[in-house]
C-alpha positions in Angstrom: 1.2 18.3 9.5 2.0 14.7 8.4 -0.4 13.0 6.0 -0.2 9.8 8.1 0.8 9.6 11.7 0.7 6.6 14.1 1.2 6.8 17.8 2.1 3.9 20.2 0.6 1.1 18.0 0.4 -2.3 19.7 -0.9 -5.5 18.2 -0.9 -9.1 19.5 -2.5 -12.4 18.5 -3.6 -15.4 20.6 -0.9 -18.1 20.9 -2.2 -21.0 22.9 -2.8 -19.7 26.5 -0.6 -16.7 25.8 -0.4 -13.9 23.2 2.2 -13.2 20.5 3.1 -9.5 20.6 3.9 -8.3 17.1 3.8 -4.5 17.4 4.9 -3.1 20.8 4.7 0.7 20.4 5.1 1.7 16.8 5.4 5.5 16.1 5.8 6.9 12.6 4.9 9.8 10.3 4.7 10.0 6.5 4.4 13.4 4.8 2.4 14.0 1.6 4.3 13.2 -1.5 6.8 10.9 0.2 7.8 7.4 -0.9 8.7 5.5 2.3 10.0 1.9 2.5 9.0 -0.2 5.5 11.7 -2.9 5.9 12.5 -5.6 8.4 12.9 -9.4 8.8 10.1 -11.8 7.8 7.7 -12.1 10.7 8.5 -8.7 12.0 4.9 -7.4 11.4 5.2 -5.3 8.3 2.0 -6.6 6.8 0.2 -6.4 10.1 1.3 -2.7 10.4 0.2 -1.9 6.9 -3.2 -3.4 7.5 -3.6 -1.4 10.7 -2.4 1.9 9.1 -4.8 1.2 6.2 -7.7 0.6 8.5 -8.1 -3.0 7.4 -7.3 -4.1 11.0 -7.5 -2.4 14.4 -4.7 -2.1 16.9 -5.0 -3.3 20.5 -3.7 0.1 21.5 -2.7 3.4 19.8 -4.0 6.1 17.5 -3.9 6.8 13.8 -4.5 10.0 12.0 -4.8 10.0 8.2 -5.4 13.0 6.1 -6.3 15.0 9.2 -8.8 12.4 10.4 -8.5 10.4 13.6 -9.7 7.0 12.4 -9.5 5.3 15.8 -13.1 5.8 16.7 -14.8 5.3 13.3 -17.5 2.6 12.9 -17.0 -0.1 10.3 -19.3 1.7 7.8 -17.5 4.9 8.4 -14.1 3.2 7.9 -15.3 1.6 4.7 -16.3 5.0 3.2 -13.1 6.6 4.5 -10.9 3.9 2.8 -12.7 4.3 -0.5 -12.0 8.0 -0.5 -8.6 8.1 1.0 -6.6 4.9 0.7 -5.3 2.7 -2.0 -3.8 -0.8 -1.6 -1.4 -2.8 -3.7 -0.4 -6.3 -2.6 2.2 -8.8 -3.7 -0.5 -10.9 -5.4 -2.6 -8.6 -7.6 -6.1 -9.9 -6.5 -7.6 -8.9 -9.9 -11.1 -10.3 -10.6 -10.5 -12.9 -13.4 -13.9 -12.6 -15.0 -13.4 -8.8 -15.5 -11.3 -7.1 -18.2 -8.4 -4.8 -17.4 -10.7 -1.8 -17.8 -13.5 -3.3 -15.7 -11.0 -4.1 -12.9 -9.6 -0.6 -12.7 -13.0 1.1 -13.0 -14.5 -1.0 -10.3 -13.5 1.3 -7.4 -15.1 4.2 -9.2 -18.4 2.4 -9.7 -18.4 1.2 -6.1 -17.9 4.7 -4.8 -20.3 6.4 -7.3 -23.6 7.5 -5.8 -25.2 8.3 -9.1 -24.3 9.1 -12.7 -21.3 8.0 -14.8 -17.9 7.9 -13.1 -15.2 10.3 -14.4 -12.7 8.0 -16.0 -10.3 10.5 -17.5 -7.7 9.9 -14.7 -7.9 6.2 -15.3 -7.3 6.6 -19.0 -4.2 8.8 -18.2 -2.9 6.1 -15.8 -3.4 3.3 -18.4 -1.5 5.3 -21.0 1.2 6.0 -18.4 1.7 2.3 -17.7 1.7 1.3 -21.3 -1.5 -0.8 -21.1 -3.6 1.0 -23.6 -3.7 -1.9 -25.9 -4.5 -4.4 -23.1 -7.7 -2.8 -21.7 -10.0 -5.4 -23.2 -7.8 -8.4 -22.1 -8.5 -10.5 -19.0 -6.0 -11.0 -16.2 -5.1 -14.5 -17.4 -4.0 -13.0 -20.7 -1.5 -10.7 -19.0 2.0 -11.1 -17.8 2.8 -10.9 -14.1 4.2 -7.4 -14.5 1.2 -6.3 -16.5 -1.2 -7.6 -13.8 0.7 -5.7 -11.1 0.5 -2.5 -13.1 -3.3 -3.0 -13.4 -3.4 -3.5 -9.6 -1.5 -0.2 -9.2 -4.0 1.6 -11.4 -6.9 0.1 -9.5 -5.4 1.3 -6.2 -5.2 4.9 -7.6 -8.6 5.0 -9.2 -10.2 7.2 -6.6 -7.1 9.4 -6.2 -6.4 8.3 -2.7 -4.2 10.4 -0.4 -1.9 7.5 0.3 -1.2 4.0 -1.2 -0.1 1.2 1.0 1.9 -1.4 -1.0 2.8 -4.8 0.5 5.7 -6.4 -1.3 4.5 -5.0 -4.7 7.5 -6.4 -6.5 8.0 -9.5 -4.4 6.5 -11.8 -7.1 8.2 -10.2 -10.1 11.5 -10.5 -11.8 14.0 -7.7 -11.7 12.9 -6.1 -14.9 9.2 -5.9 -14.0 10.2 -4.8 -10.4 12.1 -1.9 -12.0 9.0 -1.0 -14.1 6.8 -0.9 -10.9 9.3 1.2 -9.0 9.7 3.7 -11.9 5.9 3.9 -12.1 5.8 4.7 -8.4 8.3 7.5 -8.7 6.6 8.9 -11.8 3.2 8.9 -10.0 4.8 10.9 -7.2 6.5 13.3 -9.5 3.4 13.9 -11.7 0.6 13.6 -9.3 2.1 14.1 -5.8 1.2 10.6 -4.8 2.3 9.2 -1.4 3.4 5.6 -0.9 4.3 3.5 2.1 5.8 0.3 0.8 6.6 -2.8 2.8 9.5 -4.6 1.0 12.4 -6.9 1.2 13.8 -5.6 -2.0 17.0 -3.6 -1.7 16.7 -2.4 -5.2 13.2 -1.0 -4.6 14.4 0.5 -1.3 17.2 2.3 -3.1 14.6 4.3 -5.0 12.6 5.7 -2.0 12.9 8.9 -0.1 13.2 7.3 3.4 13.5 3.9 5.0 11.9 2.7 8.3 13.0 -0.6 9.8 10.5 -2.6 11.8 12.0 -5.1 14.2 11.2 -6.4 17.7 7.8 -4.6 17.5 9.1 -1.0 17.0 10.3 1.3 14.3 14.0 2.1 13.9 15.5 4.7 11.5 18.5 2.5 10.8 19.1 -1.2 10.8 20.0 -2.9 14.1 23.7 -2.9 14.8 23.8 -6.1 16.9 24.0 -8.5 14.0 20.3 -8.7 13.3 19.8 -8.2 9.6 17.0 -5.8 8.5 16.4 -7.9 5.3 16.1 -11.6 4.5 
């Protein structure tokens, strides 16, 4: 059984007296331990689809199963708890809290999800060592490079050991060297921890390192780029 499956996902937004249809019947599956790239032109709906798959937004139509759970009928409170246990997010812009240190930023999801007692931070310490940030844990985001901030965001997304991480253009704001560091980290996390990633990206370099590519265009998923001259990438 797939870790993530989406069936007939539709999404539209108001546009004057009409509606703009972004997703018009998306179907996809992602297996546990896969690294899958979601590609397509700007405006094709990649971020919209990630938000829906990650339960940050709801579709107009369709069903989503994640980690064996049909999330379509969950209440807002139930979705919030489900996200905290099962889903990690990494965005192009790291969204770290500037008043918190590296350690405080990555530990925050554990503290938010902890009912009582002290969170188990051993996995976080392992990830910090893996990403080469051991000497930076007491620094604030403003004291870090762009690549370091994105690595911190990656650790934060993995803090609760989610079943899947959704990454929206995680290397889009980085130079080639730091982009390679992030992609190597993603592959190593999959190899050492069985982590699953669905990554929306325009980066051909990043896409070259994934297991499978899906192309979103004209509201649906294709397994290969369109052959009518429409480019899958910018």
